[in-house]
C-alpha positions in Angstrom: 0.0 -0.1 0.1 1.2 3.5 -0.9 -0.1 7.1 -0.3 0.4 10.4 -1.9 0.8 12.9 0.9 1.2 16.7 0.9 3.6 18.8 3.4 5.6 21.8 3.1 3.9 22.7 -0.2 5.3 19.5 -1.7 3.8 16.1 -2.6 5.4 12.7 -1.7 4.7 9.1 -2.6 5.3 6.9 0.3 5.2 3.5 1.7 5.7 2.0 5.1 9.3 2.2 5.9 10.3 5.1 3.6 12.7 7.6 4.8 12.0 11.3 3.7 13.7 14.7 4.1 11.0 17.3 4.1 10.4 20.8 5.3 11.2 21.6 8.7 8.6 20.4 11.3 7.7 21.7 14.6 8.5 18.4 16.2 11.4 16.8 18.2 13.6 13.6 17.5 11.7 10.4 18.6 8.2 11.8 18.4 5.7 10.2 16.2 3.4 12.5 13.9 0.7 12.4 11.8 0.2 13.9 8.3 -3.4 14.4 7.5 -3.3 15.8 4.0 -3.6 12.5 2.0 -4.3 13.3 -1.7 -4.3 9.5 -2.9 -4.2 5.9 -1.4 -2.8 3.1 -3.8 -2.7 -0.6 -3.5 -5.4 -3.2 -4.0 -7.9 -0.5 -4.7 -6.9 3.1 -5.5 -8.8 6.0 -3.5 -8.7 9.4 -5.2 -9.0 12.4 -2.5 -11.2 15.7 -3.3 -8.9 17.0 -2.6 -8.0 14.9 0.4 -9.2 11.2 1.5 -11.3 11.4 4.2 -10.0 9.7 7.2 -6.7 8.7 5.7 -3.4 9.6 7.0 0.4 8.8 7.1 2.3 8.3 10.5 5.9 8.8 10.8 8.9 8.9 13.5 10.8 12.0 13.5 14.4 11.0 13.1 16.3 14.2 13.2 16.1 17.9 12.4 18.9 18.3 9.8 20.3 20.9 7.3 20.2 20.5 3.6 23.2 20.9 1.2 24.7 24.5 1.0 23.6 26.5 -1.9 25.8 29.3 -3.0 23.7 32.7 -4.0 25.6 35.1 -6.1 24.3 38.6 -7.0 26.0 41.3 -9.0 24.4 44.4 -9.8 25.3 46.4 -13.3 26.3 49.9 -13.2 26.3 49.8 -9.2 29.8 50.6 -8.9 30.7 46.8 -9.2 28.5 45.8 -6.2 28.2 42.1 -5.9 27.2 39.9 -2.9 28.1 36.0 -2.2 26.2 34.2 0.5 25.6 30.5 1.1 22.2 28.9 2.2 21.5 25.5 3.9 17.5 24.7 4.1 16.5 23.4 7.6 14.8 20.1 6.8 13.3 17.3 9.2 14.2 13.7 8.5 11.4 11.1 9.0 10.7 7.4 8.6 7.1 6.4 7.6 5.9 4.0 10.0 2.2 3.4 9.1 -0.4 4.3 6.6 -3.9 4.8 7.5 -6.8 4.2 5.3 -9.3 5.4 7.8 -9.6 6.4 11.4 -7.0 9.2 11.3 -9.3 11.7 13.6 -9.3 8.8 16.3 -5.6 7.9 16.4 -4.7 10.4 19.1 -1.3 11.1 17.3 0.0 14.8 16.9 -0.6 16.4 13.5 2.5 17.4 11.7 3.0 21.1 11.8 5.4 23.3 10.0 8.0 25.3 12.0 7.0 28.4 10.1 3.3 28.0 11.1 4.4 28.0 14.9 6.7 31.3 14.4 4.1 33.1 12.5 1.6 32.9 15.3 2.8 35.8 17.5 2.8 37.9 14.3 -0.8 37.1 13.7 -1.7 38.1 17.3 0.5 41.2 17.0 -1.4 42.0 13.7 -4.8 41.7 15.5 -3.7 43.8 18.5 -2.3 46.3 15.9 -5.8 46.3 14.0 -7.9 46.6 17.1 -5.9 49.7 18.2 -6.4 51.3 14.9 -10.0 50.6 15.3 -10.1 52.3 18.6 -8.2 55.2 17.6 -10.1 58.5 17.5 -10.9 59.6 13.7 -9.6 62.9 12.7 -12.1 65.5 12.8 -13.8 65.6 9.2 -16.5 68.1 10.1 -16.7 71.3 7.9 -16.2 74.5 9.5 -19.3 76.5 10.4 -20.7 78.1 7.5 -18.1 76.1 5.2 -18.4 73.2 2.6 -17.5 69.6 3.2 -14.0 69.6 1.4 -13.9 65.9 1.7 -16.5 65.4 -0.8 -13.4 66.5 -3.3 -11.9 63.2 -4.5 -8.6 62.9 -2.9 -9.1 65.1 0.0 -9.4 63.1 3.3 -10.1 64.3 7.0 -6.6 65.4 7.7 -6.2 67.5 4.5 -9.6 69.0 4.9 -8.7 70.0 8.6 -5.3 71.5 7.4 -7.2 73.5 4.7 -9.9 74.7 7.3 -6.9 75.9 9.5 -5.3 77.8 6.7 -8.8 79.5 6.1 -10.1 77.5 3.1 -13.4 76.6 4.3 -15.4 76.6 0.9 -15.4 75.2 -2.3 -15.0 78.7 -3.6 -12.0 79.1 -1.5 -10.4 76.3 -2.5 -11.0 77.3 -6.4 -8.9 80.3 -5.8 -5.9 78.4 -4.5 -2.5 78.4 -6.3 -1.4 74.6 -6.0 2.1 75.8 -6.9 2.3 78.4 -3.9 -0.1 77.3 -1.3 2.1 76.1 1.7 -0.4 75.1 4.2 -0.6 71.4 2.7 -0.1 69.9 -0.7 -3.1 71.0 -2.9 -3.4 69.2 -6.2 -4.6 70.8 -9.3 -7.6 68.5 -9.9 -8.8 69.4 -6.1 -9.0 73.1 -7.4 -10.7 71.9 -10.6 -13.3 70.0 -8.8 -13.8 72.9 -6.1 -14.3 75.4 -9.0 -17.3 72.9 -10.4 -18.8 72.4 -7.1 -18.7 76.1 -6.1 -20.6 76.9 -9.6 -23.2 74.2 -8.3 
């Protein structure tokens, strides 16, 4: 019996007793792990997954955490004063031995699922991203309300609350005021020519 499993973005055809070098996993030597992404089972009867075979798994023993062969990466930049760089790289790998292929019952085996080492490292970053998003959502928004007696300058494409606030502070509170601004000489904030054109059209009604 053989199986086609997926791990680390690659597919492997395996049989019981096979030794494999795969992308690094978050596991220690001697641990038994289980690969649940089985795309195909072969033998007396072929079973194709859609995309994976339900209940199937490949179990393996972690033999060691190893490094791949050294690869040399050379970069030379043309017209950059002869700039060049050479660096070596050895990929982190996990050596495993396939111990069993399960055609069913993978969810009841009680064996730890194989997890890529990169997935474990990425978790704190994801938490940090969520915290940053929550902080951003809780932050007070810039005051976009138009000045008393003025127009809502954010109706002009490209003018956000911050730009509208700076314009109001500089005395530009209406579309007519903005239509008179010279983008080349106005210093309070950067004014784009298209803002002036839109303001002129809005001022005319």
